[in-house]
N, C-alpha and C positions, 0 to 999 in steps of 0.2 A: 841794302835790302834787309829787312828784319828776318831773322831766322825763326820759323815757327817751332815752338816747342813740340816734342813727341807726345802723342796722346797716351796717357797711362792706361795699361791694360788691366781691367777690372773683371774678375770672375764672378759672375752673378748666378749663384745657385737659386734655382727656381722654387725650391721648397715643396709644400704638399701640393701635388698636382690637382686634387680635387678642390683646393681652396683658391684663395686670391693671389697666391704667389706667382704663378706663371704670367698672369695678366699684368701685375705690377712691375715684374721683372722686364717684361717686353716693352711695356710703355716707358720705363725708366731708361732702358738701353737706347731706345729709339729717340727719346727726347735730349739724351746727353751724347748723342753719337759725334757730334762735332768737337766735343771737348774731351772725350774719353772712348777708348776702345773697349766697350763693354761686351764681354763674351758670355753668352748665356750657357749654363751647364745644366743639361737636362735632356729629356727625350725629344730628339729633333723633329720627328713626325708630329708628335702631339704639339710641340711649340709652333710648328709652321701652321698647323690648323688654327691654333689660337690666334696667332698673328694675323691670319686671314680674316678672323671674325672681328678683330680690333680695327684693323686698316689694311686694306689691300695693297697700299703703297708700301708697307713695311717689307723689306727684303731680308731674308735669313740665308746664310750659307753654312750648311752642316760640315763638320769635321769629326772624324772618328778618334776615339781616345788613342788608339794605335798611332794614327798619323800625328797626333800631337806629341806622343812620346818619341817618335822616330825623328821628326823634324822641327819640333817646337811650334809655336804659334805663328801661322803665316800672316802676312800683312793683309789687312782689310781696310779699305777706306771708309769713310763716314756714310757712303750710299748704302751699305748693308751691315748686318749684325751676324758675327760668327756664333755658331752654336756647336759646342762639344757634346756629341751624342752619348748620353747615358740611357739606354733603353729602359722603359718601365716594363714590369712583368705582367700587368693586367690592364685591360681597358678602364679608361678613366670616366666616371660619371660625376658631373660637377656636384659638389656638396656631399658626396657618398664617400666615406673613407674606406680604404681597402688595404688590409695588412700586406697583401701580395706585393704591393708597391713600396712598403717600408724600407727595405734594404736598397732599393733603387735611390730613394731620396738620401739615404746615407752615403751611397756611393758617389753622389754629386758632391758632397762635402769633402769626402776623401780625395777626389779628383782635384777640386779646387786647392786644397792644402798641398797636395803633390805639386801642382802648378806653380804655386807661390815658392815653394822650396826649390823647384827646378828653375825658377826665374822666367817662367812663361807669363806669370801674372804678377803685377805689382800690389794687388790687395784683393780681398774677397768681400763681397757684399752678399748677405744672405736674405732671401725672402722667408716669410713665415712658413713654419713647418708643423706638423702635428706630432708631438712626442708619442702619444699613444699608439699611433700606427707603426711607429718604429719598434716600440716596445712589444706590440702584438705580433711583430715579425720575428720576435725571439732575440732581440738586441737590447740590452740595457742601455738607455739613453735618457739623460736628464736636461740636456740643453746644449746649445751652440758652444757656450763658453767653456763648459767642462770638457766637451769634445775636442775643442780646439787645444785646450791646455794638454789633454791627454795625448793627442796626436803629435804635438810639438815638444813634449817632455818639458812643459813649463810648470814649475812647482807652485807658483803664485800668479794668479791672473785677477784683473780687475776689469769689470764691465763699466763703461761710462756712456751715458745718454747725453747727447749734445743737441741742442735745439737752435734753430736759425734766430738771429736777432730780429726784433719787432721795432721798426722805426728807431728811436734813440736807445731802446733798451739793448743791453749787451746779450751775448750768447749766455744761456743757461746750460750748465753742465753738472750732471749729477752722477757721481760715482757710487757703486754699490759695495757695501762692506762685506756681503757675503754673495755666494752664487745661489742657484735655485734651491731652496729649502722650505719644507713645511713650516708655517708661521710659529708653530710651537717649539721648533728647534732653534729659532733665531737667537733668543737671549743667550742660550748656551754657546752659540757659535761666535758671539761678539766678545773678543778679549782684548786687552790692552796691547799685547804683542801683535795680534792679528790686525788691529786698526793701524798700528804703527807701520806694519808692512804695506798695507793698502795706501796710507798716506805718503810713504816714500815713493811708491810706484807712481802714484797720481802726480805728486810734485815733480818727479823726474820727467814724466812724459808731458806735463803741461809746458814745461820749459823747452824740452828737446823736439817734440812733435807738434806742438801748437804755437811755439815761438813766444810764449808768455814769460817774460823775464823774471818777474816777481808775482807768482800765483797767490791768490787769496782764497784760502780753502775754509 
């Protein structure tokens, strides 16, 4: 009898609650539930309401952050999606940004990072968020990349965008030489040493994480 591989546990932070993040996170988690244990990180009540509007068949099970910290991630089968509850501070109106919820959005990222470091999750998937809402809440925030680097004490990070193959065409992977910068600052931010560090990281991870023996960059 073949042994079924364990489903990886993925933390899906739902992003800006007034935007498309919650919907696409729920749809993705439900569509992938057979192959991955997708755990939504966000306001449980709001996500339950959103899920009911998408498809009444979607089943969510809420879990408090304290329960997660005390006992780790419980087993959930593919018939339902786990939600780690990170409550919002204010009512959500679709399409209307509210700085009162900025810190809660950031708290979902904090919890997802904590979960990966603690071994509860295997990886993080982030839905879109609105940077200005977080900044308006009094927290300096320039993007997921910089936030993850700061929280993990990583001195050099590289963002890579990877697309799906189309027919006989191979994957397209695009790595960025800088993080989020105003366009006028880009020329001064690109240096020979900086590019060398980016290329070293890129080549290493294409080999070790993507299984490409001889990457072409």
